[in-house]
C-alpha positions, 0 to 999 in steps of 0.5 A: 213183889219181888223177896227184898233182904232187910236192908233194903226195906224202908218202913216210912210213915206220911204224915201232916196236917189234913190236907197237905196232900199224903195221898196223892203224893203215894198216887205220884209215888205210884205213879212216877214208879210205874205201879199204875198207869195214871194218877188218881184224884181224890176228888174223884175217889180213884186214889189207891189209898183212899178205898174205904167208901166213907173215904171217897165219900168224904175227900179224907183219908180215915184209915192207915193204908199200907202202900210198898212202893219199889225203887232202886231196889228197894221195897218202901213200906208207905204208911200214908196215915189221916191226918183228921185228929179224930183218927189220931189213932191211925196215925199214932199205929202207924208212927209206932211201926215205922221205922222214919216219917216224911212229914209234910207242910202246905206251901202256903198254910205252913205248920198246922196243928197236924204238924205238930201232933206229927212231930210230937208223935215222931219225937215220942218214938225217935223216928228219923225224918224230912220235911216236905214243903208241899203244893208248890203249885198253889197260889200265894205258894211261898218256900222262903215263908214257908220254911222258916215256919218251920223252922221256928217250929222245928227244936232240930236243924232243917238242912234244905238239901233243894231249892224251888224252881220257881213258885206258884204257877211258874213251879218248874221243878227243884234245883237239887243242892247235892248234884248242883243241877235243876231237876224239871217236872218229876225230876227225869229231866236234869239241866243246867241251874239257871242263872238266876238262882245260881248263887243261891244254890250256890250258897245253900249249897256251902250249908249243906255240905258243911252239915255233912261234914260235921257228923263224921270226922274223916268227912269233915277232914276231908271238907278242910283239907279240899272245900268240897265232898262228892255227891256221895259223900254229903249223903252219907253225912246227911244219912248218919246225922238224919237218923241219929236225929240231929238234922232233918232235911228239907224238900220241896215239889207238888204231888198234885203236878208230879214234880220233885216226885223223883228226889223225895224218893231219893231221900227216903232210901237215901236219908231214911234208916232201913230196920238194920239201922235203927237199935234192936227192938226191946221188950220183956221177957217170960220173966219180965226181964228186958230183951232185945229182938234184932232185925235179923231172919235168924232172930227168934220170931217176934212182931207188933200187930197194930191194926186190924181190918175186916175184909167180907171175902177173907174176915178178918186183917191183922196187919203185923210189924215183923221185928225179927225172925221169919214167918210162915204160912202157917206157923203157930205164933204165941200172945203173950198179952193174951196167953193164947197159940194160935195159927197162922192161915195164911200171909198176903201182900197188902196193896192198899185195899189189895191183897197179893198172898206170900209165902213168908214175911221177913224180920223187918218188913210189914205184911198182915196175917188170917186167921187170927182171932184173939190179936188185937191192936198193939199186941206182940205175936212171938215164937211160942219157945221165945216169949217177949212182949213188946212196948204197945201203943198209947192212945189219948183219951176220948173226948167226945161222948155220944149215945146211941141206940138202935132203931129196933129192939130186933138190932140191939144185938147187930148194933153191939156186934158192929160197936165192937168190932168198931172197938176192936179195930180203932183202940181210940174208939170206946163203947160202953154202958152207963149204969145210970141210964142203961144207955150205950155210949161210945 
């Protein structure tokens, strides 16, 4: 994978209720961009992002996977998060380090509990986002019903940038309201809008243009003078308002049938921010004063550890989001939470569970470090000469408590080590010893 400047990076979390299609959507993205030769299936256990044996066995995502996708000169770090609330800690960690989010909604079920959870955490971290009404090929799929449900649910104005070209078994692709063309299948085949959809498309296009113009005085003046905006103008207006949190674009498609995928990737590049489009990250300096770090290579290094993963070949992998500066293999970094200096052994670009060794990671990018011993999820790494502590993630308190014990006394130490490792990797998982019973409670 080639090197990308900070402006050409997108860190995007995929979030939703369980079974809305996030993992399959990453498969569609990888296949569309030529990174894979065929799409994997969740039921077959052949998807790229669900690689853990428990994920394969259960057919669900348990861990957040980092999936880099190269598209139109942009590197998109997709963070495929679990939808089940049991693993909400993984979603919180991903949303904390993302710059934007794509929230998937089932075309039949509409918004569900997991949708609301994802939305609330996006609000907590002030993430620009857009919605995708997925699974348009399903029996009983209903775009207008799902859109109406989302409009009642969301507290920000939703702007459709597409209409479905058919529904259920007749779903062929999308009507693109930017170019006013019909995109068949994955989007590579472009044709004129069918006559029976022309009026609805023109009405929706007018609302789209008005929404784009309202966020920019020069665009509004141009629109009032000519009554129209170019496609580039519309994208500029929608991007500005989406990043500002004033509107949420709405798309549709089906990851399973690989339809509408191209416009979803386009929307990530066109509407969601790069690291330089968001305010500088804030933290506390050595004397508890507030400091800022801009997303630039020439700034002092700062990063947040957002995930730990054990690898049987290389040991512990520490996933980091670099907010400022450049980190190189062999560099010494400072952990202000623990008050310790550590040396970076190696740096790797993660692609789910595949690793590609890299020499450095630049501002705004995501990578994994090998060799860190004392870092836990949510802790800051920074330049030893420019201390800063970034905001940690807040995890909800567990609601289920279970006592566990080993089958034999000889396994007591092994169990303790295993539970300790689990607690280190997942901060929403807690281990304690009950003082009265002496039991180990998780």
